Steps between C-alpha positions, in 0.01 A plus 500: 500500500515490121125556475539817708770626262279427196215678677715814552628492137152459370380791711774728374423406132129528554544823671631652180177412322275680752331824406650831623220525763589171658870571483442820714304326776732205544839651574725189504570152616594555859583153638471129465425306817650159560455274806779275621540239772877600525444866585846574644689315226296661218531842667878458497486406130322821405707726720844340492511323158267721294606812683146632550479718815233406751261800475294397811397184693190420699483242771228300673413578866729211609792649308490259210537633151182602321638675190799694361512737205821482293557807280596406141497860388334820612145386440526117473513249777492131577266437795623183678240348735527213741315189376214382720239233473266757346771648284709226344854562353504656153353794313240690714400809315622803300447858602427794269556860607197713397448874513139469637398163644135589517488609132676174385268282720203679339638448149566132559159444661341668197671240275338224714782410732439427863755695710503589864460848633820699581616511859802634680752247607574530869860386429605710207242781495436440128147484347457154362219329304532126415373335188554185292566456126253282306729203568511569874836667533486739791611870466501803708426858391712728719477875549797638686435814707790697651478302825517145342802297558535441124490869414758586771739231371450593136561871578812417694649288220862589419578192293729211577841577639780434260 
């Protein structure tokens, strides 16, 4: 968990050193994804103890939890995922909101990175491309159209109740 925090802090500091062009195509850090074997207990921690509203939740076909987004502020979320044999507990990935996912993919590929093509998520209606940092850390580039779950939640944000 501490390594995920250091990753986020490093990204924020490093983001200040980017050129103006790069700052315009990467809008912001959108989320950090964490997998847990104690989904209900950790969900209660984020919602009840931390006070983050559950923005949306997705379930498997059998009704078991798949993931929940907890809204930290208007544009930032914690994505909590159920741990599986293929996805062990711990840090999973970070997500960056981008203005134009195809343009960012093109720029990153031009710098030598291998990154997947963007596709539309059937669950959230967001355009997503997945890549990895040089050390193997997974990240998502996300473009939120007006029909995406994330954009709807961000647009509806009214702030925490006081």
